[in-house]
C-alpha angles and dihedrals in degrees: 000000000000089000091053090050090049092053093049093046091049094049093048090044091057089048090052089048091057095041110023111208094015095109091078093062091040093057092042093058093047098043093045089049090051091054092047094046091052091047091048092052094047094046089046092059094041096051098069090050091050090051091052090047092054092046090051091047089244098114143041121266089215091056089051092050091047092052092045093047093047091048090051092052092045092049091052090051091045090055091050097044093041089060091040093053091045089051090047090056090049091050090047089058096040094050089059091063095086092039092053095042091048090051091051090053089053094054117103110281092230090059092054092060122085129354097339092055090050091051097051095044088045090054092054093045092048094048099042113017107044096081146266098304101053137052125003098355094047092049097052093041088053088055092053092046090050091055091046095050093044091050096049097040091046093055093045093046090054088054090046091053089070089070102045140327090223093052090051090048090051090054093049098046098044094043093051091042090057093058093036087060087064093057092105088055092053090045091053090047090054094044094048094048091097091059091048089051092051090049090049092053092048092049090047090052093053091047091051090049091052092051097040117114090199093057095047096088097048093045090058104032095049095037091242094149093091090047089049091049091049092052092046093050090047088055092048092050090049091050093046090051090054092048092046091055089047095050092046090056090045090053094047096049091039089058088051088056091050091058091048090053092046089056091047094049094049094048093043093051091049089053091049094048090050090050090048091054089049092059105280108154115248091237091057090045088057091044094055091042089055091048092054100077094035094054090045091053096045096045090048086048090056091059093041091054090050090050090048092053091045092050092054099040094094091053092048093046091051089050092050090047090060089064092053088075109092122232115270092252098044121115136051118301120194102194139064129202116242123244119257134030115335139182130241126230130190115197119192093321119186119188137170129172114240116257126232093250093041091245121144111283130206109265117249088205123023104178111358116175130165141128132225115200123228110278093008121144110222129183121205111199135171143112123306111284095024092120104260096132091045090057089052092052092046092049094060096036100254086126128037120219120233088230138354129050138270118205136190113196088347093305121120101241092215089063088061125081107260092231089059096047092045088052089049093052128056116200128188112192130198090240104084111222113192121168124219089250137096125301090248092051092048092051098042100034089225136095114274095255091059098041123114092234094190090054090048090053090048093050092049090048092051091046093052096246100104097095092050094048094045088056092060118096092235096034113199089356091066113125118241126221126010096251093100104018126030089217092056120126124252106206123212120245093261092047091051090053090051090049089055089050089051090050090052092048092051093049097047115184133168098256122051121197119185112193105192093302091167100048091122093056130085116257096260093047088047091053090051092050092049090053088056090051090047091055090049093049101050094119096034137086101247136193117195112197121192143136084211116070107220091110099051103077095066094044124103092225139007128212114201107205120206130164093350094307138096097250098177136019128188145084123292096269097048093047091049089053090049090060094209132129094311092052092051092049093047095047092048091053096039090067090063093044090055094046090050092049092048090050091052092051091054 
């Protein structure tokens, strides 16, 4: 019982967090509906008895009209507040979307990669996004329905006790037995929930593919539409098979309940007829006869509500568990980073990405040690999968090593508040992340009203985008992408790269890490972009990461990464003279650089 109370308090607490002060109205709609529902049920069983009393000249016509009129008014209000309370539950769930998504964005970045990230996002999706009849909304609606059915059945059973204790006991036992007979159905529903969740994720994936602007070209050019349709239909068939099994069980156990109620009705009517022959007034006979189906429905509803809550408890518990993870910047941090340019030091760092089944994974780095001097320009090169991006994430604290230490200016970065170290470091990744917001908001990372508009203009000018933006009707307030507004801008690959440069310029920071930000560009355009970054990073410690080598020749040192180790260290000239792995990679690529240059000259 305490666990149930904890779940309900947590859910409503998150609702209050998203809409402070809204709980008052939420409880008003539900509590007023409970009173009305109870009144409607009581008046509904009284009315037939009052009609019989009037017909038998044992009651007042005015009393009958009053009861009928009151029932009509109550039923109108019940209809309204039933829909209002249902809508309130839906709003309660929907208003937790931004709270939950914001919390996910505040979790440590390393936990959002791999299987753990899939689990926590899956828990939120399962609890909030699957619909009205599963997860958070179903659980709390089940709680309200439980209170409603207990209230109504309790009142009617007290009235029934006037006739006979055994008759009341018969109503209770048979009504509960009807829903208890469906226990295997509810058990199957709970056990198969995992398959329904998998089907939901798969369907969601296909829907996202269908609505994705980025996928549109490939779907058409490579004739993937038929393959997409096949996958989508396969998912629908899988989901329909699950529902068919579920409904068959529902039908079977529902028919079992019908036979239980037939037995109850026959025995109950015999008891009432016997009581009638023993002097029970006709009006009371009609009253108890009217109570019979209502009590059966409400008592069965009590058990159904309990089953509904039980069936959704795992989803709700998983959702609550997500919030047990602290924000990435919570806790006490003893150190501060110094002002000005600083160096980076890795000492005996071991790191492995978590596996899906949480088993021990092979380490990407076993004993990684190196030092970057303040203001130094370093290039990390190597084949795809060699660990370059992982080093970048480790260097700014997005990932935490299993052992060893990473220092900036002699300070262990994990002793520094993540917000401070993220402010200290500026990273530009190869994955281009552009929000469906204005140019100014994308550059500044703040809403337009709080942007330093002069700094935005300066950053765009330095990045080479100013002329393009000034030519737009809305300037820096132009919306990007067409996801939110049809009139939004779709930038070219080169423009997106320049926008990322502008974002980095606006942010500043003492350490700059460039993780293949130009991977979508041709080699010559990439070299030009890197020269822009080099100009920007003159006073900064800078790491250039690329599997292409246009950035290496103007770097102070180069680390050639191979098999999770720094295989070669030196500047461009010394590594070329060494004729090792770096030399082979550079010479292989140089051929294409030369061919491109010759083509441009022609």
